[in-house]
mmCIF file of the N, C-alpha and C atoms, coordinates in Angstrom:
data_MODEL
# 
_entry.id   MODEL 
# 
loop_
_atom_site.group_PDB 
_atom_site.id 
_atom_site.type_symbol 
_atom_site.label_atom_id 
_atom_site.label_alt_id 
_atom_site.label_comp_id 
_atom_site.label_asym_id 
_atom_site.label_entity_id 
_atom_site.label_seq_id 
_atom_site.pdbx_PDB_ins_code 
_atom_site.Cartn_x 
_atom_site.Cartn_y 
_atom_site.Cartn_z 
_atom_site.occupancy 
_atom_site.B_iso_or_equiv 
_atom_site.pdbx_formal_charge 
_atom_site.auth_seq_id 
_atom_site.auth_comp_id 
_atom_site.auth_asym_id 
_atom_site.auth_atom_id 
_atom_site.pdbx_PDB_model_num 
ATOM 1   N N  . MET A 1 1  ? 35.377  2.223  -20.461 1.00 0.00 ? 1  MET A N  1 
ATOM 2   C CA . MET A 1 1  ? 34.013  1.868  -20.059 1.00 0.00 ? 1  MET A CA 1 
ATOM 3   C C  . MET A 1 1  ? 33.025  2.803  -20.762 1.00 0.00 ? 1  MET A C  1 
ATOM 4   N N  . PRO A 1 2  ? 32.088  2.249  -21.516 1.00 0.00 ? 2  PRO A N  1 
ATOM 5   C CA . PRO A 1 2  ? 31.166  3.120  -22.267 1.00 0.00 ? 2  PRO A CA 1 
ATOM 6   C C  . PRO A 1 2  ? 30.143  3.786  -21.365 1.00 0.00 ? 2  PRO A C  1 
ATOM 7   N N  . GLN A 1 3  ? 29.812  4.999  -21.713 1.00 0.00 ? 3  GLN A N  1 
ATOM 8   C CA . GLN A 1 3  ? 28.800  5.747  -20.947 1.00 0.00 ? 3  GLN A CA 1 
ATOM 9   C C  . GLN A 1 3  ? 27.407  5.330  -21.396 1.00 0.00 ? 3  GLN A C  1 
ATOM 10  N N  . MET A 1 4  ? 26.467  5.394  -20.448 1.00 0.00 ? 4  MET A N  1 
ATOM 11  C CA . MET A 1 4  ? 25.077  5.090  -20.799 1.00 0.00 ? 4  MET A CA 1 
ATOM 12  C C  . MET A 1 4  ? 24.447  6.295  -21.487 1.00 0.00 ? 4  MET A C  1 
ATOM 13  N N  . ALA A 1 5  ? 23.647  6.028  -22.489 1.00 0.00 ? 5  ALA A N  1 
ATOM 14  C CA . ALA A 1 5  ? 22.937  7.103  -23.187 1.00 0.00 ? 5  ALA A CA 1 
ATOM 15  C C  . ALA A 1 5  ? 21.860  7.685  -22.267 1.00 0.00 ? 5  ALA A C  1 
ATOM 16  N N  . PRO A 1 6  ? 21.534  8.969  -22.405 1.00 0.00 ? 6  PRO A N  1 
ATOM 17  C CA . PRO A 1 6  ? 20.518  9.577  -21.540 1.00 0.00 ? 6  PRO A CA 1 
ATOM 18  C C  . PRO A 1 6  ? 19.159  8.903  -21.632 1.00 0.00 ? 6  PRO A C  1 
ATOM 19  N N  . ILE A 1 7  ? 18.811  8.396  -22.814 1.00 0.00 ? 7  ILE A N  1 
ATOM 20  C CA . ILE A 1 7  ? 17.506  7.736  -22.955 1.00 0.00 ? 7  ILE A CA 1 
ATOM 21  C C  . ILE A 1 7  ? 17.455  6.475  -22.107 1.00 0.00 ? 7  ILE A C  1 
ATOM 22  N N  . ASN A 1 8  ? 18.579  5.793  -21.956 1.00 0.00 ? 8  ASN A N  1 
ATOM 23  C CA . ASN A 1 8  ? 18.602  4.611  -21.088 1.00 0.00 ? 8  ASN A CA 1 
ATOM 24  C C  . ASN A 1 8  ? 18.346  5.004  -19.645 1.00 0.00 ? 8  ASN A C  1 
ATOM 25  N N  . TRP A 1 9  ? 18.935  6.101  -19.198 1.00 0.00 ? 9  TRP A N  1 
ATOM 26  C CA . TRP A 1 9  ? 18.687  6.564  -17.832 1.00 0.00 ? 9  TRP A CA 1 
ATOM 27  C C  . TRP A 1 9  ? 17.224  6.925  -17.651 1.00 0.00 ? 9  TRP A C  1 
ATOM 28  N N  . LEU A 1 10 ? 16.645  7.547  -18.675 1.00 0.00 ? 10 LEU A N  1 
ATOM 29  C CA . LEU A 1 10 ? 15.225  7.912  -18.596 1.00 0.00 ? 10 LEU A CA 1 
ATOM 30  C C  . LEU A 1 10 ? 14.352  6.668  -18.482 1.00 0.00 ? 10 LEU A C  1 
ATOM 31  N N  . ILE A 1 11 ? 14.638  5.662  -19.304 1.00 0.00 ? 11 ILE A N  1 
ATOM 32  C CA . ILE A 1 11 ? 13.852  4.432  -19.268 1.00 0.00 ? 11 ILE A CA 1 
ATOM 33  C C  . ILE A 1 11 ? 14.012  3.751  -17.908 1.00 0.00 ? 11 ILE A C  1 
ATOM 34  N N  . LEU A 1 12 ? 15.225  3.677  -17.398 1.00 0.00 ? 12 LEU A N  1 
ATOM 35  C CA . LEU A 1 12 ? 15.447  3.066  -16.084 1.00 0.00 ? 12 LEU A CA 1 
ATOM 36  C C  . LEU A 1 12 ? 14.723  3.832  -14.994 1.00 0.00 ? 12 LEU A C  1 
ATOM 37  N N  . PHE A 1 13 ? 14.798  5.144  -15.018 1.00 0.00 ? 13 PHE A N  1 
ATOM 38  C CA . PHE A 1 13 ? 14.132  5.961  -14.013 1.00 0.00 ? 13 PHE A CA 1 
ATOM 39  C C  . PHE A 1 13 ? 12.627  5.728  -14.041 1.00 0.00 ? 13 PHE A C  1 
ATOM 40  N N  . ILE A 1 14 ? 12.042  5.746  -15.243 1.00 0.00 ? 14 ILE A N  1 
ATOM 41  C CA . ILE A 1 14 ? 10.596  5.530  -15.361 1.00 0.00 ? 14 ILE A CA 1 
ATOM 42  C C  . ILE A 1 14 ? 10.232  4.135  -14.863 1.00 0.00 ? 14 ILE A C  1 
ATOM 43  N N  . PHE A 1 15 ? 11.028  3.134  -15.221 1.00 0.00 ? 15 PHE A N  1 
ATOM 44  C CA . PHE A 1 15 ? 10.749  1.759  -14.803 1.00 0.00 ? 15 PHE A CA 1 
ATOM 45  C C  . PHE A 1 15 ? 10.768  1.644  -13.295 1.00 0.00 ? 15 PHE A C  1 
ATOM 46  N N  . PHE A 1 16 ? 11.821  2.141  -12.639 1.00 0.00 ? 16 PHE A N  1 
ATOM 47  C CA . PHE A 1 16 ? 11.907  2.022  -11.186 1.00 0.00 ? 16 PHE A CA 1 
ATOM 48  C C  . PHE A 1 16 ? 10.846  2.867  -10.493 1.00 0.00 ? 16 PHE A C  1 
ATOM 49  N N  . PHE A 1 17 ? 10.529  4.016  -11.052 1.00 0.00 ? 17 PHE A N  1 
ATOM 50  C CA . PHE A 1 17 ? 9.472   4.846  -10.468 1.00 0.00 ? 17 PHE A CA 1 
ATOM 51  C C  . PHE A 1 17 ? 8.131   4.124  -10.536 1.00 0.00 ? 17 PHE A C  1 
ATOM 52  N N  . LEU A 1 18 ? 7.835   3.497  -11.666 1.00 0.00 ? 18 LEU A N  1 
ATOM 53  C CA . LEU A 1 18 ? 6.572   2.756  -11.785 1.00 0.00 ? 18 LEU A CA 1 
ATOM 54  C C  . LEU A 1 18 ? 6.541   1.565  -10.832 1.00 0.00 ? 18 LEU A C  1 
ATOM 55  N N  . MET A 1 19 ? 7.654   0.842  -10.696 1.00 0.00 ? 19 MET A N  1 
ATOM 56  C CA . MET A 1 19 ? 7.697   -0.287 -9.762  1.00 0.00 ? 19 MET A CA 1 
ATOM 57  C C  . MET A 1 19 ? 7.457   0.200  -8.332  1.00 0.00 ? 19 MET A C  1 
ATOM 58  N N  . TYR A 1 20 ? 8.110   1.293  -7.956  1.00 0.00 ? 20 TYR A N  1 
ATOM 59  C CA . TYR A 1 20 ? 7.923   1.861  -6.610  1.00 0.00 ? 20 TYR A CA 1 
ATOM 60  C C  . TYR A 1 20 ? 6.475   2.271  -6.406  1.00 0.00 ? 20 TYR A C  1 
ATOM 61  N N  . TYR A 1 21 ? 5.890   2.940  -7.400  1.00 0.00 ? 21 TYR A N  1 
ATOM 62  C CA . TYR A 1 21 ? 4.507   3.408  -7.304  1.00 0.00 ? 21 TYR A CA 1 
ATOM 63  C C  . TYR A 1 21 ? 3.555   2.226  -7.136  1.00 0.00 ? 21 TYR A C  1 
ATOM 64  N N  . LEU A 1 22 ? 3.744   1.177  -7.933  1.00 0.00 ? 22 LEU A N  1 
ATOM 65  C CA . LEU A 1 22 ? 2.852   0.016  -7.845  1.00 0.00 ? 22 LEU A CA 1 
ATOM 66  C C  . LEU A 1 22 ? 2.991   -0.695 -6.499  1.00 0.00 ? 22 LEU A C  1 
ATOM 67  N N  . THR A 1 23 ? 4.216   -0.868 -6.022  1.00 0.00 ? 23 THR A N  1 
ATOM 68  C CA . THR A 1 23 ? 4.387   -1.552 -4.733  1.00 0.00 ? 23 THR A CA 1 
ATOM 69  C C  . THR A 1 23 ? 3.787   -0.728 -3.602  1.00 0.00 ? 23 THR A C  1 
ATOM 70  N N  . MET A 1 24 ? 3.972   0.591  -3.612  1.00 0.00 ? 24 MET A N  1 
ATOM 71  C CA . MET A 1 24 ? 3.393   1.414  -2.550  1.00 0.00 ? 24 MET A CA 1 
ATOM 72  C C  . MET A 1 24 ? 1.864   1.366  -2.607  1.00 0.00 ? 24 MET A C  1 
ATOM 73  N N  . ASN A 1 25 ? 1.302   1.386  -3.811  1.00 0.00 ? 25 ASN A N  1 
ATOM 74  C CA . ASN A 1 25 ? -0.154  1.294  -3.930  1.00 0.00 ? 25 ASN A CA 1 
ATOM 75  C C  . ASN A 1 25 ? -0.664  -0.040 -3.404  1.00 0.00 ? 25 ASN A C  1 
ATOM 76  N N  . LEU A 1 26 ? 0.005   -1.124 -3.759  1.00 0.00 ? 26 LEU A N  1 
ATOM 77  C CA . LEU A 1 26 ? -0.432  -2.439 -3.282  1.00 0.00 ? 26 LEU A CA 1 
ATOM 78  C C  . LEU A 1 26 ? -0.341  -2.522 -1.769  1.00 0.00 ? 26 LEU A C  1 
ATOM 79  N N  . LEU A 1 27 ? 0.750   -2.036 -1.192  1.00 0.00 ? 27 LEU A N  1 
ATOM 80  C CA . LEU A 1 27 ? 0.888   -2.057 0.263   1.00 0.00 ? 27 LEU A CA 1 
ATOM 81  C C  . LEU A 1 27 ? -0.211  -1.233 0.906   1.00 0.00 ? 27 LEU A C  1 
ATOM 82  N N  . TYR A 1 28 ? -0.490  -0.067 0.361   1.00 0.00 ? 28 TYR A N  1 
ATOM 83  C CA . TYR A 1 28 ? -1.511  0.803  0.955   1.00 0.00 ? 28 TYR A CA 1 
ATOM 84  C C  . TYR A 1 28 ? -2.885  0.147  0.886   1.00 0.00 ? 28 TYR A C  1 
ATOM 85  N N  . PHE A 1 29 ? -3.270  -0.330 -0.298  1.00 0.00 ? 29 PHE A N  1 
ATOM 86  C CA . PHE A 1 29 ? -4.630  -0.847 -0.448  1.00 0.00 ? 29 PHE A CA 1 
ATOM 87  C C  . PHE A 1 29 ? -4.802  -2.188 0.246   1.00 0.00 ? 29 PHE A C  1 
ATOM 88  N N  . ASN A 1 30 ? -3.732  -2.982 0.384   1.00 0.00 ? 30 ASN A N  1 
ATOM 89  C CA . ASN A 1 30 ? -3.883  -4.296 1.019   1.00 0.00 ? 30 ASN A CA 1 
ATOM 90  C C  . ASN A 1 30 ? -3.808  -4.226 2.524   1.00 0.00 ? 30 ASN A C  1 
ATOM 91  N N  . PHE A 1 31 ? -3.024  -3.313 3.088   1.00 0.00 ? 31 PHE A N  1 
ATOM 92  C CA . PHE A 1 31 ? -2.804  -3.316 4.532   1.00 0.00 ? 31 PHE A CA 1 
ATOM 93  C C  . PHE A 1 31 ? -3.418  -2.104 5.215   1.00 0.00 ? 31 PHE A C  1 
ATOM 94  N N  . ILE A 1 32 ? -3.009  -0.916 4.848   1.00 0.00 ? 32 ILE A N  1 
ATOM 95  C CA . ILE A 1 32 ? -3.413  0.271  5.616   1.00 0.00 ? 32 ILE A CA 1 
ATOM 96  C C  . ILE A 1 32 ? -4.908  0.513  5.452   1.00 0.00 ? 32 ILE A C  1 
ATOM 97  N N  . LYS A 1 33 ? -5.406  0.422  4.221   1.00 0.00 ? 33 LYS A N  1 
ATOM 98  C CA . LYS A 1 33 ? -6.813  0.721  3.989   1.00 0.00 ? 33 LYS A CA 1 
ATOM 99  C C  . LYS A 1 33 ? -7.704  -0.329 4.644   1.00 0.00 ? 33 LYS A C  1 
ATOM 100 N N  . ASN A 1 34 ? -7.312  -1.609 4.580   1.00 0.00 ? 34 ASN A N  1 
ATOM 101 C CA . ASN A 1 34 ? -8.112  -2.660 5.210   1.00 0.00 ? 34 ASN A CA 1 
ATOM 102 C C  . ASN A 1 34 ? -8.159  -2.474 6.716   1.00 0.00 ? 34 ASN A C  1 
ATOM 103 N N  . ILE A 1 35 ? -7.057  -2.088 7.324   1.00 0.00 ? 35 ILE A N  1 
ATOM 104 C CA . ILE A 1 35 ? -7.042  -1.863 8.768   1.00 0.00 ? 35 ILE A CA 1 
ATOM 105 C C  . ILE A 1 35 ? -7.959  -0.697 9.119   1.00 0.00 ? 35 ILE A C  1 
ATOM 106 N N  . LYS A 1 36 ? -7.906  0.380  8.329   1.00 0.00 ? 36 LYS A N  1 
ATOM 107 C CA . LYS A 1 36 ? -8.767  1.535  8.587   1.00 0.00 ? 36 LYS A CA 1 
ATOM 108 C C  . LYS A 1 36 ? -10.238 1.148  8.449   1.00 0.00 ? 36 LYS A C  1 
ATOM 109 N N  . ILE A 1 37 ? -10.574 0.354  7.437   1.00 0.00 ? 37 ILE A N  1 
ATOM 110 C CA . ILE A 1 37 ? -11.969 -0.049 7.230   1.00 0.00 ? 37 ILE A CA 1 
ATOM 111 C C  . ILE A 1 37 ? -12.432 -0.904 8.409   1.00 0.00 ? 37 ILE A C  1 
ATOM 112 N N  . LYS A 1 38 ? -11.588 -1.811 8.898   1.00 0.00 ? 38 LYS A N  1 
ATOM 113 C CA . LYS A 1 38 ? -11.961 -2.636 10.043  1.00 0.00 ? 38 LYS A CA 1 
ATOM 114 C C  . LYS A 1 38 ? -12.198 -1.778 11.283  1.00 0.00 ? 38 LYS A C  1 
ATOM 115 N N  . MET A 1 39 ? -11.322 -0.783 11.493  1.00 0.00 ? 39 MET A N  1 
ATOM 116 C CA . MET A 1 39 ? -11.494 0.102  12.644  1.00 0.00 ? 39 MET A CA 1 
ATOM 117 C C  . MET A 1 39 ? -12.797 0.884  12.521  1.00 0.00 ? 39 MET A C  1 
ATOM 118 N N  . LEU A 1 40 ? -13.094 1.371  11.308  1.00 0.00 ? 40 LEU A N  1 
ATOM 119 C CA . LEU A 1 40 ? -14.327 2.142  11.107  1.00 0.00 ? 40 LEU A CA 1 
ATOM 120 C C  . LEU A 1 40 ? -15.556 1.269  11.349  1.00 0.00 ? 40 LEU A C  1 
ATOM 121 N N  . LYS A 1 41 ? -15.517 0.013  10.928  1.00 0.00 ? 41 LYS A N  1 
ATOM 122 C CA . LYS A 1 41 ? -16.659 -0.878 11.137  1.00 0.00 ? 41 LYS A CA 1 
ATOM 123 C C  . LYS A 1 41 ? -16.896 -1.100 12.628  1.00 0.00 ? 41 LYS A C  1 
ATOM 124 N N  . LYS A 1 42 ? -15.815 -1.286 13.388  1.00 0.00 ? 42 LYS A N  1 
ATOM 125 C CA . LYS A 1 42 ? -15.964 -1.471 14.832  1.00 0.00 ? 42 LYS A CA 1 
ATOM 126 C C  . LYS A 1 42 ? -16.576 -0.226 15.473  1.00 0.00 ? 42 LYS A C  1 
ATOM 127 N N  . LYS A 1 43 ? -16.105 0.955  15.062  1.00 0.00 ? 43 LYS A N  1 
ATOM 128 C CA . LYS A 1 43 ? -16.651 2.198  15.617  1.00 0.00 ? 43 LYS A CA 1 
ATOM 129 C C  . LYS A 1 43 ? -18.120 2.359  15.251  1.00 0.00 ? 43 LYS A C  1 
ATOM 130 N N  . MET A 1 44 ? -18.478 2.014  14.009  1.00 0.00 ? 44 MET A N  1 
ATOM 131 C CA . MET A 1 44 ? -19.867 2.155  13.584  1.00 0.00 ? 44 MET A CA 1 
ATOM 132 C C  . MET A 1 44 ? -20.766 1.213  14.376  1.00 0.00 ? 44 MET A C  1 
ATOM 133 N N  . ILE A 1 45 ? -20.294 -0.004 14.627  1.00 0.00 ? 45 ILE A N  1 
ATOM 134 C CA . ILE A 1 45 ? -21.106 -0.953 15.396  1.00 0.00 ? 45 ILE A CA 1 
ATOM 135 C C  . ILE A 1 45 ? -21.319 -0.405 16.806  1.00 0.00 ? 45 ILE A C  1 
ATOM 136 N N  . LYS A 1 46 ? -20.285 0.150  17.418  1.00 0.00 ? 46 LYS A N  1 
ATOM 137 C CA . LYS A 1 46 ? -20.430 0.709  18.761  1.00 0.00 ? 46 LYS A CA 1 
ATOM 138 C C  . LYS A 1 46 ? -21.441 1.859  18.761  1.00 0.00 ? 46 LYS A C  1 
ATOM 139 N N  . ASN A 1 47 ? -21.352 2.755  17.789  1.00 0.00 ? 47 ASN A N  1 
ATOM 140 C CA . ASN A 1 47 ? -22.275 3.879  17.727  1.00 0.00 ? 47 ASN A CA 1 
ATOM 141 C C  . ASN A 1 47 ? -23.702 3.399  17.482  1.00 0.00 ? 47 ASN A C  1 
ATOM 142 N N  . TYR A 1 48 ? -23.838 2.390  16.643  1.00 0.00 ? 48 TYR A N  1 
ATOM 143 C CA . TYR A 1 48 ? -25.169 1.861  16.344  1.00 0.00 ? 48 TYR A CA 1 
ATOM 144 C C  . TYR A 1 48 ? -25.817 1.269  17.611  1.00 0.00 ? 48 TYR A C  1 
ATOM 145 N N  . ASN A 1 49 ? -25.037 0.586  18.397  1.00 0.00 ? 49 ASN A N  1 
ATOM 146 C CA . ASN A 1 49 ? -25.572 0.006  19.635  1.00 0.00 ? 49 ASN A CA 1 
ATOM 147 C C  . ASN A 1 49 ? -25.952 1.100  20.629  1.00 0.00 ? 49 ASN A C  1 
ATOM 148 N N  . LYS A 1 50 ? -25.254 2.207  20.630  1.00 0.00 ? 50 LYS A N  1 
ATOM 149 C CA . LYS A 1 50 ? -25.599 3.299  21.528  1.00 0.00 ? 50 LYS A CA 1 
ATOM 150 C C  . LYS A 1 50 ? -26.966 3.882  21.166  1.00 0.00 ? 50 LYS A C  1 
ATOM 151 N N  . PHE A 1 51 ? -27.255 3.996  19.858  1.00 0.00 ? 51 PHE A N  1 
ATOM 152 C CA . PHE A 1 51 ? -28.527 4.600  19.450  1.00 0.00 ? 51 PHE A CA 1 
ATOM 153 C C  . PHE A 1 51 ? -29.710 3.695  19.786  1.00 0.00 ? 51 PHE A C  1 
ATOM 154 N N  . ILE A 1 52 ? -29.513 2.411  19.820  1.00 0.00 ? 52 ILE A N  1 
ATOM 155 C CA . ILE A 1 52 ? -30.608 1.508  20.213  1.00 0.00 ? 52 ILE A CA 1 
ATOM 156 C C  . ILE A 1 52 ? -30.879 1.705  21.707  1.00 0.00 ? 52 ILE A C  1 
# 
């Protein structure tokens, strides 16, 4: 069974690292950040009504 060259391992590592990075970024910006923004908007509306 032939061994893989080190450059192949490097390319695979970089590829999987980039895929992981992109998926985590998409999950964060699509779900967690949107939920936080919605929560902040609700809090701001409540505070705004208190000042009136």
